C-alpha positions as CSV (number, residue, x, y, z in Angstrom):
1,M,-14.4,-7.9,5.5
2,P,-17.2,-10.0,7.4
3,Q,-17.1,-13.7,6.5
4,L,-20.2,-15.3,7.4
5,F,-18.8,-18.9,6.9
6,V,-15.9,-20.2,5.5
7,R,-16.0,-23.8,4.9
8,P,-12.8,-25.7,5.0
9,T,-10.6,-25.6,2.0
10,S,-10.0,-29.1,0.4
11,Q,-6.5,-29.9,-0.7
12,R,-5.2,-28.2,-3.7
13,Q,-2.1,-28.1,-6.1
14,M,0.3,-25.5,-5.2
15,I,0.6,-22.9,-8.2
16,S,3.7,-20.4,-8.3
17,M,3.9,-17.1,-9.4
18,R,7.3,-15.5,-10.3
19,A,7.4,-11.9,-8.9
20,I,9.7,-8.9,-8.5
21,F,9.3,-7.0,-5.3
22,R,10.6,-3.5,-4.9
23,D,10.9,-0.8,-2.1
24,R,13.3,1.7,-0.9
25,H,15.4,-1.0,0.2
26,G,15.9,-2.6,-3.4
27,E,14.8,-5.2,-5.4
28,E,14.5,-9.2,-5.4
29,H,12.9,-11.4,-7.2
30,I,10.8,-14.1,-5.4
31,E,8.5,-16.9,-6.0
32,I,5.0,-16.5,-4.4
33,Q,3.1,-19.9,-3.6
34,S,-0.6,-20.0,-4.1
35,T,-3.3,-22.4,-2.8
36,G,-5.9,-20.9,-4.7
37,S,-7.3,-19.1,-1.6
38,S,-3.5,-18.1,0.1
39,L,-0.7,-16.8,-0.6
40,A,3.0,-17.5,0.7
41,T,6.4,-16.1,-0.4
42,S,10.0,-15.5,1.3
43,I,11.5,-12.1,1.0
44,R,14.9,-11.4,2.2
45,G,14.9,-14.2,3.8
46,V,11.8,-13.7,5.6
47,T,8.5,-16.4,5.4
48,C,5.4,-13.9,4.5
49,S,2.1,-14.8,4.3
50,G,-1.6,-13.7,3.9
51,S,-5.1,-13.7,1.7
52,D,-3.8,-10.7,-0.6
53,F,-1.0,-8.8,-1.7
54,D,-2.0,-5.8,0.5
55,S,-2.1,-8.6,3.6
56,L,1.4,-10.3,3.3
57,T,2.7,-10.4,6.9
58,P,6.0,-11.1,8.2
59,A,6.4,-14.2,10.0
60,S,8.8,-12.5,12.7
61,R,9.4,-9.3,13.9
62,T,11.9,-7.3,11.3
63,E,12.8,-3.8,10.1
64,L,13.6,-5.0,6.5
65,F,10.1,-3.9,5.7
66,D,8.0,-1.0,5.9
67,L,4.7,-1.9,7.7
68,A,1.1,-1.1,8.2
69,H,-0.8,-2.6,10.8
70,G,1.7,-5.7,10.3
71,D,1.6,-6.1,6.9
72,I,4.3,-5.2,4.3
73,C,3.6,-1.7,2.5
74,G,5.7,0.9,0.6
75,C,6.6,-1.5,-2.1
76,S,5.5,-2.5,-5.6
77,L,5.0,-6.2,-6.8
78,R,5.6,-7.0,-10.6
79,I,3.7,-10.5,-10.6
80,F,3.4,-13.3,-13.2
81,M,-0.1,-14.8,-12.7
82,P,-0.5,-18.2,-14.4
83,A,-4.0,-18.4,-16.2
84,R,-6.1,-20.4,-18.4
85,L,-7.1,-18.7,-22.0
86,L,-9.3,-19.9,-24.5
87,S,-8.7,-19.2,-28.3
88,P,-9.7,-20.4,-31.1
89,N,-7.1,-23.0,-31.7
90,G,-7.5,-24.2,-28.1
91,V,-6.5,-23.7,-24.5
92,R,-3.6,-21.9,-23.7
93,Q,-1.7,-21.3,-20.4
94,V,-0.4,-17.9,-20.1
95,E,0.9,-15.2,-17.6
96,I,-1.1,-11.9,-16.8
97,L,0.9,-9.4,-15.4
98,A,-0.2,-7.7,-12.4
99,D,1.4,-4.5,-11.2
100,V,0.5,-3.9,-7.8
101,V,1.8,-0.6,-5.9
102,L,0.9,-0.4,-1.9
103,G,1.7,3.2,-0.4
104,L,2.4,4.4,3.2
105,P,0.5,4.3,6.0
106,T,-1.6,7.9,6.6
107,A,-2.1,9.2,9.9
108,K,-5.2,7.3,10.0
109,G,-3.8,4.0,9.2
110,N,-4.8,3.5,5.8
111,L,-2.2,3.2,2.6
112,D,-2.1,6.5,0.7
113,R,-2.3,4.5,-2.5
114,E,-3.0,1.1,-3.7
115,D,-2.6,0.6,-7.5
116,I,-3.5,-2.3,-9.5
117,Q,-2.9,-2.8,-13.0
118,V,-3.1,-6.2,-15.2
119,S,-1.9,-6.7,-18.7
120,L,-1.6,-10.0,-21.2
121,Q,0.6,-10.3,-24.3
122,Q,-0.2,-13.0,-27.2
123,P,1.2,-13.0,-30.3
124,E,-2.1,-11.9,-31.7
125,F,-2.8,-8.9,-29.3
126,S,-1.5,-6.6,-26.6
127,I,-4.0,-5.6,-23.9
128,R,-4.1,-4.0,-20.9
129,S,-6.5,-2.8,-18.0
130,R,-6.8,0.6,-17.0
131,G,-5.4,0.9,-13.5
132,D,-7.7,3.1,-12.0
133,S,-9.9,0.8,-10.0
134,G,-7.7,-0.2,-7.0
135,W,-9.4,-3.8,-7.6
136,F,-8.5,-7.0,-9.3
137,E,-11.8,-7.6,-10.2
138,D,-12.5,-4.5,-11.8
139,E,-8.8,-4.5,-13.6
140,L,-9.4,-8.3,-14.9
141,L,-13.0,-7.7,-16.0
142,F,-11.8,-4.6,-18.2
143,L,-8.9,-6.7,-19.4
144,S,-11.1,-9.3,-20.2
145,S,-13.6,-7.2,-22.3
146,Q,-10.7,-6.1,-24.4
147,L,-10.2,-9.7,-25.7
148,P,-10.5,-10.3,-29.6
149,T,-13.3,-12.5,-30.5
150,G,-13.0,-15.9,-30.2
151,F,-10.7,-15.8,-27.1
152,S,-11.7,-15.5,-23.4
153,L,-10.1,-15.9,-20.1
154,Q,-11.1,-19.3,-18.2
155,I,-10.5,-17.9,-14.5
156,C,-12.5,-17.7,-11.0
157,I,-13.5,-14.1,-12.0
158,T,-15.3,-14.8,-15.1
159,C,-17.2,-18.0,-13.6
160,G,-20.9,-18.5,-13.7
161,L,-20.5,-19.9,-9.9
162,S,-18.8,-17.0,-8.2
163,D,-19.9,-14.0,-6.6
164,Y,-18.6,-11.2,-3.8
165,S,-20.3,-10.7,-0.3
166,P,-22.7,-7.7,0.1
167,Y,-20.5,-6.6,2.8
168,G,-17.8,-5.8,0.8
169,H,-14.0,-7.7,0.0
170,G,-10.6,-7.2,-0.5
171,A,-8.6,-6.4,-3.3
172,F,-7.6,-10.0,-4.4
173,G,-8.7,-13.3,-3.1
174,C,-12.2,-12.9,-1.7
175,L,-14.4,-14.2,-4.4
176,A,-16.6,-16.8,-3.0
177,C,-17.2,-20.0,-5.1
178,F,-20.4,-21.9,-4.8
179,R,-19.7,-24.9,-7.1
180,D,-21.1,-27.4,-4.5
181,V,-24.3,-25.8,-4.5
182,A,-24.0,-24.6,-8.3
183,D,-28.3,-25.6,-9.1
184,D,-29.4,-23.1,-6.4
185,Y,-26.6,-20.3,-7.2
186,R,-27.5,-19.9,-10.6
187,S,-30.9,-19.0,-9.6
188,V,-29.5,-16.0,-7.6
189,N,-30.1,-12.5,-8.7
190,S,-30.5,-10.2,-5.6
191,K,-28.8,-9.5,-2.1
192,A,-31.5,-11.4,-0.4
193,D,-30.8,-14.6,-3.0
194,I,-26.9,-14.6,-2.1
195,F,-27.2,-14.1,1.6
196,A,-29.7,-17.2,2.0
197,L,-27.0,-19.1,0.4
198,W,-23.8,-17.7,1.5
199,D,-23.5,-20.3,4.7
200,R,-23.2,-23.0,1.6
201,L,-20.7,-21.5,-0.1
202,T,-17.7,-24.0,-1.0
203,V,-14.4,-21.9,-0.5
204,Y,-12.7,-18.5,-1.1
205,V,-10.9,-18.2,-4.3
206,Q,-8.4,-16.0,-5.8
207,E,-10.1,-14.1,-9.1
208,T,-7.1,-15.8,-11.3
209,H,-7.7,-19.3,-10.2
210,Y,-9.5,-21.9,-12.1
211,C,-11.1,-25.6,-11.5
212,S,-12.6,-28.5,-13.7
213,Q,-15.9,-27.0,-12.7
214,Y,-15.6,-23.7,-14.5
215,E,-18.3,-22.4,-16.7
216,P,-18.8,-19.1,-18.4
217,R,-20.4,-16.6,-16.6
218,P,-24.0,-15.4,-18.8
219,K,-24.6,-11.6,-18.0
220,G,-26.8,-11.0,-14.9
221,R,-26.1,-14.0,-12.9
222,G,-25.5,-13.7,-9.2
223,Y,-25.4,-10.7,-6.8
224,R,-22.6,-9.2,-8.7
225,G,-24.2,-9.5,-12.5
């Protein structure tokens, strides 16, 4: 994905996500550390890092995993993602369950499948996304649309100050935050508008991240609407 400009990331609190990694070699319970824009973990004693779940790269050469362009593939990840849920009784700290399946490389080098499905269970409801898009964007927005009245997810994908590049983006972690130029971003409603503002973005963030400048996203705002 082309990235026109990346402003240096200010120091942020590390978030830990419990996860279960499975492939043809077996299963391992792991912890994925997230800065809000990058991921790091250790699997089978090997440090792996990347910006997305499909770009986790082992720090050293190894035959412990199937790889595509140096990134781990041929596996599944069940990830318990901390998130902020606004309920009729106040804010709850919850976990969105994300199931990610990464296939094996084809002759052209692309993965033969990349499946993503997210779900959320609370005492009042149990909801899940369709699992047919291959994008955290679509799966999380569908999940959000299924929430009962009085509930809303306060995460970057539902924030009124975030957007994607018209050039395209990865499955996770390529969401641009414009909180430092909030007033200008609120007037964006076209591709030309977002390009004019792109070199002033604050930082790239993960869709489930949250910061104190979060604001609900009104319908139609920004390039992505």
